[in-house]
N, C-alpha and C positions, 0 to 999 in steps of 0.2 A: 504494500500500500504506500502510495506517495501522497504527500500533502503539499498543496500550493496555497500561499497566502498573498493576498493583495491588500495594500494599505491605502486608504483614502482619508481625506480631511474635509471637514465642513464646520460651519459655525451655526449655532442655533440657540434660541432663548427658550426658557420655560419657567414654570412656577410649580413648586411642590406644595400641594395642599389637598386636604380632604374636605369637600364641600359639606359633608355631614358634621364637621367639627366647627367649634367656635374659632375665631381668630386667635384667641389665647392658646387653645390647644394646638392649632396648626403651628403657631410660633414656637411653642415649647418642643414640639416634635421635629419640625423642619428648620427652625432657626431662620437665618437670612434667606434661605431658599424658598420661604413662604412669602417673600416680598410681593405684594400685589402689583408692583410695577415690573415684575419679571427679573430675570438675570440670565446671563448667557455663558456658553462654553465654546472652546475651540476643540471640537471632538476629533479623535483619531479612531478610525474604524479599521479593524483587521478582519477580513473575511477569508476563512480557510476552507478549501474544498479538498476532497480526497478521492482517490481512485487508482486504477492501474493505467500506466501510460499507454496511449494508443500506439500500436506498432507502426502506423503510417506517419505519425507526426512526432512521436516521443512525448506528447503532452498528456497530462492528466486532464487539463482544461486549458484552453487558450487564454493566456493572461490578459490579452487585449479585450477579448469577449467578456471576461470577468469584470474588468474595469468598466466597460460599457454598461453591463448589467447593474453594477453598483451605482454608477452615475445616474442612469435612467430611473431605477427603482427606488433609490435612497437619496443620494446627494442632491439631485435636482428638486426633490420634493421637500427637503429639510433645510438646505443651506440658506442661511440668513432668514429663517422663518421662525415662528413661534410654535413650538411643539404642541402646546395646549390648544391653539386656535387654528393653525394653518395646515396641519399635516393630516391627511385623510386616514392613514393607517394608525394614527395615535388617538383618533376621536374616542372619547369615553374611557380612556385609559390613564392611569397615573403615568407621569412623564419621568419617573425615576430612571436611572441608568439601566437598572435591571429590566424594567418593562420595555424600555426603548430597545435594548439588545434583543429581547424576545420578539418584538414586533419587526425588527429588521430581519431576523431569521424567517419569520412567517412571510415577509414580502419577497425574500430572495429564493426561498426553498423551491417553489415550483419551477422557476427559471433554471436553476442549477440542475435539478433532476431532468428537465426536458433536454438538457445538453449532455446527459449521460454521466454526470458525476454526482457525488454526494456532498452536501454541505456538512462540514465537520464542526466548525466553530465560528462564532461571532464574538470578537473581543472588541469592546468599546471603551476607550479612554475618555472619561469626562474631564479629567485634569491629568497632569503628569503623575499624580500620586493616587488617583482613584480610577479603577477600571473594573469592568465586569466581563465575565466570559460565559457564554451560553452554548451548550452542546445539543440543544434540541431535546 
């Protein structure tokens, strides 16, 4: 099994809050991230696919094709957007890094499978010191 990872970057804003809670509870749980005026991150996204190399190309997955899929299905939809308000695949979800990574997986999975590979991992850096990994 061979693993191929593509790294992309984008910027997005969001707010962490639970609408069922008071402002006081949201502030106590989420701190500055509950700011009603939003806050943003410079995200770094690592998408890893796995499979056996094609005997005709030597590729597990064409890296250019993977970059195009990530751009079309993720980056173009989230870059310089508000995750709470502007992103269709985040509607009705918490915009935590964990939920965001899971939603990215769900958005990419069918396209990766259609090209004959398996999605192995989505690693999402929210900051240089905080990241999540999701393996489906």
